[in-house]
C-alpha positions in Angstrom: -73.0 10.8 32.4 -69.9 10.8 35.0 -69.5 13.7 37.4 -66.7 16.0 37.0 -64.3 16.0 40.2 -61.8 18.7 38.6 -62.3 20.9 35.5 -59.6 23.2 34.4 -60.0 26.1 32.3 -57.0 27.9 30.4 -54.5 27.5 32.6 -51.2 29.4 32.3 -48.0 29.5 34.3 -45.0 31.6 33.7 -41.7 31.5 35.4 -39.8 34.8 36.1 -36.1 34.2 35.6 -33.0 36.2 34.7 -33.2 35.3 31.1 -36.7 36.1 30.7 -40.3 34.8 31.2 -40.6 31.0 30.9 -44.0 30.3 29.5 -44.0 26.7 30.9 -48.0 25.9 30.8 -49.8 27.9 27.9 -53.5 27.7 28.0 -54.1 24.2 29.1 -57.9 23.0 29.8 -58.8 19.6 30.9 -61.0 17.9 33.1 -61.0 14.7 35.5 -64.1 12.6 36.2 -64.7 11.0 39.7 -63.2 7.5 40.3 -61.1 8.0 36.8 -57.7 7.6 36.2 -56.2 10.0 33.6 -52.7 9.8 32.3 -50.6 12.6 31.3 -47.7 12.1 28.8 -44.8 13.8 27.0 -41.1 14.3 27.2 -39.1 16.3 30.1 -40.1 20.1 30.2 -43.5 19.6 28.2 -45.1 21.0 31.4 -46.9 17.9 32.8 -45.4 18.4 36.2 -45.9 22.0 36.4 -49.5 21.9 35.2 -50.3 19.8 38.7 -48.2 21.7 40.9 -49.8 25.0 39.7 -53.0 23.5 40.7 -51.6 22.3 44.2 -49.9 25.9 44.6 -46.6 24.1 45.5 -44.4 26.2 42.8 -41.4 28.3 43.6 -42.0 32.2 44.3 -41.0 33.2 40.9 -43.9 31.4 39.4 -46.9 33.3 38.1 -50.1 31.1 37.4 -53.6 32.2 36.4 -56.5 30.5 35.2 -60.0 31.3 33.8 -61.6 28.4 36.2 -60.3 25.6 38.3 -63.5 23.7 39.6 -63.0 21.1 42.2 -66.0 19.2 43.3 -68.0 22.4 41.9 -65.9 24.8 44.2 -63.9 27.5 42.2 -60.5 27.0 43.9 -58.7 29.2 41.5 -59.7 32.2 43.7 -58.7 30.6 47.2 -55.9 31.5 49.1 -52.7 29.7 49.8 -54.2 28.8 53.2 -57.5 27.6 51.9 -55.6 25.4 49.4 -53.5 23.9 52.2 -56.4 22.9 54.1 -57.7 20.8 51.0 -54.0 19.2 50.9 -54.2 15.4 52.1 -58.0 15.0 52.9 -59.1 16.3 48.9 -56.0 16.6 47.1 -52.9 14.5 47.3 -49.7 14.2 45.5 -46.9 11.4 45.3 -43.5 13.2 44.1 -41.2 11.6 41.7 -38.1 10.7 44.0 -39.3 9.3 47.5 -35.7 9.8 48.7 -35.9 13.4 48.3 -39.7 14.0 49.2 -39.3 11.9 52.4 -37.6 13.9 55.1 -34.5 12.1 56.1 -34.2 13.3 59.5 -37.6 12.0 60.5 -38.9 8.6 61.2 -41.7 6.9 58.8 -44.2 7.5 61.8 -43.3 11.1 62.4 -43.9 11.9 58.6 -47.6 10.4 58.9 -47.7 12.8 61.9 -48.6 16.0 60.2 -51.3 14.9 57.6 -52.9 12.8 60.4 -53.0 15.7 62.9 -54.1 18.4 60.4 -56.9 16.3 58.6 -58.1 13.5 60.8 -57.2 15.3 64.4 -55.2 12.1 65.1 -52.1 12.5 67.8 -50.4 9.7 69.7 -51.5 6.3 69.6 -54.3 6.8 67.6 -52.1 8.3 64.9 -49.6 5.5 65.1 -52.2 2.9 64.8 -54.0 4.7 61.6 -50.1 4.9 60.2 -49.5 1.1 60.9 -52.8 0.2 59.4 -51.9 2.2 56.4 -48.5 0.4 55.7 -50.0 -2.7 56.2 -52.5 -1.8 53.5 -49.9 -0.9 51.1 -48.2 -4.5 51.7 -45.4 -3.3 54.2 -44.2 -6.1 56.6 -44.1 -5.4 60.3 -45.5 -2.0 59.9 -45.0 -1.1 63.6 -41.2 -1.8 63.3 -41.1 0.4 59.9 -42.6 3.2 61.7 -39.4 3.6 64.0 -37.3 3.6 60.9 -35.9 6.7 58.7 -36.2 6.7 55.0 -32.7 5.5 54.0 -33.2 2.2 56.0 -35.7 1.5 53.3 -35.4 0.1 49.8 -36.5 2.3 46.7 -39.9 0.2 46.5 -40.5 0.3 50.1 -40.3 4.3 50.2 -42.4 4.4 47.6 -45.2 2.4 49.3 -44.6 4.7 52.3 -45.2 7.7 50.2 -48.5 5.9 48.7 -49.5 5.1 52.3 -48.8 8.8 53.3 -50.6 10.4 50.3 -53.8 8.1 50.9 -53.9 8.2 54.7 -56.8 10.9 54.6 -58.5 9.2 51.8 -58.2 12.1 49.4 -60.8 12.5 46.3 -57.8 13.1 44.0 -54.2 11.8 44.0 -51.9 13.0 41.6 -48.9 10.7 40.9 -45.9 12.3 39.5 -43.7 9.5 37.9 -44.4 7.2 40.7 -42.0 4.4 39.4 -39.0 6.5 38.4 -35.8 4.5 39.0 -37.6 1.1 40.1 -36.9 -2.0 38.5 -39.5 -3.7 36.3 -40.6 -6.0 39.0 -41.1 -3.3 41.7 -42.9 -1.2 39.2 -45.4 -3.5 38.3 -46.4 -4.1 42.0 -46.5 -0.3 42.6 -48.9 0.1 39.9 -51.1 -2.8 40.8 -51.0 -1.3 44.4 -52.0 1.9 43.1 -54.8 0.5 41.0 -56.1 -1.5 44.3 -55.9 1.8 46.4 -57.7 3.8 43.8 -60.6 1.3 43.9 -60.8 0.8 48.0 -60.8 4.7 48.6 -62.8 5.5 45.2 -60.5 8.2 44.4 -59.8 9.9 41.1 -56.3 9.5 39.8 -54.0 11.9 37.7 -50.7 9.8 36.7 -47.9 11.8 35.1 -45.3 9.8 33.2 -42.9 9.5 30.2 -43.1 5.8 30.1 -46.4 5.2 27.7 -46.5 1.5 29.0 -47.0 2.6 32.7 -49.9 4.9 31.3 -51.4 2.2 29.1 -51.4 0.0 32.5 -53.4 2.4 34.6 -55.1 5.1 32.7 -58.6 5.1 30.8 -58.0 8.5 29.4 -54.5 10.0 28.2 -53.5 13.6 27.4 -50.5 14.0 25.6 -48.5 17.4 26.2 -46.0 19.1 24.2 -44.5 22.7 24.6 -46.7 23.4 27.3 -49.9 22.5 25.5 -51.9 19.7 25.3 -52.2 18.3 21.7 -54.0 15.0 21.7 -56.2 13.6 24.4 -58.6 10.4 24.2 -59.5 7.0 25.5 -56.5 5.3 25.9 -57.3 2.2 23.2 -57.9 5.5 20.5 -54.5 7.0 21.4 -52.6 3.8 21.2 -54.3 2.6 18.1 -55.3 5.3 16.3 -52.6 7.8 17.1 -53.8 11.5 15.4 -51.0 14.0 16.3 -47.5 13.6 14.7 -46.0 13.8 18.1 -48.2 11.2 19.5 -47.1 9.0 16.6 -43.5 9.7 17.2 -43.7 8.9 20.8 -45.3 5.6 20.0 -42.9 4.7 17.2 -39.7 5.2 19.6 -41.1 2.3 21.9 -39.5 -1.1 21.0 -41.9 -3.6 20.2 -39.8 -6.3 18.8 -36.3 -7.6 20.2 -33.5 -6.1 17.9 -35.8 -3.5 16.1 -34.4 -0.4 15.4 -35.8 2.4 17.3 -37.2 5.6 15.3 -36.4 8.7 17.1 -37.8 12.0 17.1 -35.3 14.6 15.5 -34.7 18.1 16.6 -35.1 19.7 20.1 -38.2 20.9 22.0 -39.2 24.5 21.7 -37.5 27.4 23.6 -40.5 28.2 26.0 -38.6 31.4 26.8 -39.7 32.7 23.1 -42.3 29.9 22.4 -43.4 29.4 18.5 -46.6 31.2 17.5 -47.8 28.2 15.8 -47.8 24.4 16.6 -44.9 23.8 19.2 -44.1 20.8 17.1 -43.7 22.2 13.7 -39.9 22.2 13.8 -39.8 18.8 14.3 -42.6 17.5 12.1 -42.4 15.8 8.9 -45.7 16.8 8.0 -45.3 20.6 8.5 -47.1 23.4 6.4 -46.6 27.1 6.4 -49.7 27.5 8.4 -48.4 25.3 11.2 -45.4 27.9 11.6 -47.8 30.8 11.9 -51.1 29.8 14.0 -51.7 27.2 16.7 -54.3 25.0 15.4 -57.6 24.7 16.9 -59.2 21.3 18.7 -60.4 19.0 16.2 -63.2 16.1 17.4 -62.0 12.7 15.7 -64.3 10.5 17.5 -66.4 10.6 20.9 -63.8 11.7 23.6 -60.7 11.7 21.1 -59.3 15.5 20.2 -56.5 16.7 18.4 -54.7 20.0 17.7 -53.3 19.5 14.3 -53.7 21.4 11.2 -53.7 18.2 9.3 -57.4 17.5 10.4 -58.7 21.1 9.5 -61.7 20.3 7.5 -59.8 22.2 4.7 -57.0 20.0 4.7 -59.1 16.9 5.0 -61.1 18.1 1.8 -57.9 18.7 -0.3 -56.6 15.3 0.9 -59.8 13.6 -0.2 -59.6 15.6 -3.8 -56.1 13.9 -4.1 -57.0 10.5 -3.0 -60.0 10.5 -5.5 -57.6 11.8 -8.3 -55.1 8.9 -7.6 -57.9 6.6 -7.9 
């Protein structure tokens, strides 16, 4: 049995706005094992990034986060102060953000941007810090690293900036790396290089990875287990092969159906719009867009149903009474 590195129970995050309270993350529970890569998929606004930013304590002041428990290496970090969480940043927890052009400080050189993490976590300054930074740039495949350290972010291509972000995130050998859309806005060739680099870095540093993406192709390349989020909730979770070849939740099926598989094939859209999280539905958040919606779907949120080992789904279609009724109708047709 694998050891759990991160174990989150009943995480909730609300944003207090002029329009009201936005319930961005609604009772989310999940875990990450040691040296495992877990993917989180879902359309924009479903709560993927906010879930991770809640754990990292990187949200704006109008955010309010609560959780029954957040265990990291068996330590209850939900009770930690922001100062204690900041001490973990870099060495135990590290994050790669969506856009390296906005995440890297444009007025500091690449070398200067390594300085903070190296001084804070490894107590390296001056020449030792510069040597460590050059070593990391070389490790992520950046040529002439000593010269790159003197350059500014705008002098590098998108692919090189993303490599720099990975090098900074990994320079203190974190136990858990959170990668938020790490290949956004990169062309297909560079995208493949970045994903291969992340795989190699994970193996070399023995890190666990949480990969956030709306791109199912990226998730299938990297992750061994996938969580599907919709409307601030996890609606399906399972091993990558189970989820891609035997999807259960209607939303997961819709995501997979919207991927072009053959040249010229017509895409199947998911009609409708995501739920308003200022006033989220009482039942299943996908009910209004679901072709299999029943009355109960709009009244109550379904529980978690185990479909196979490690594969779970929150959908009323898999409730025992519904499954039994389906069986009776099937037998009657025969």
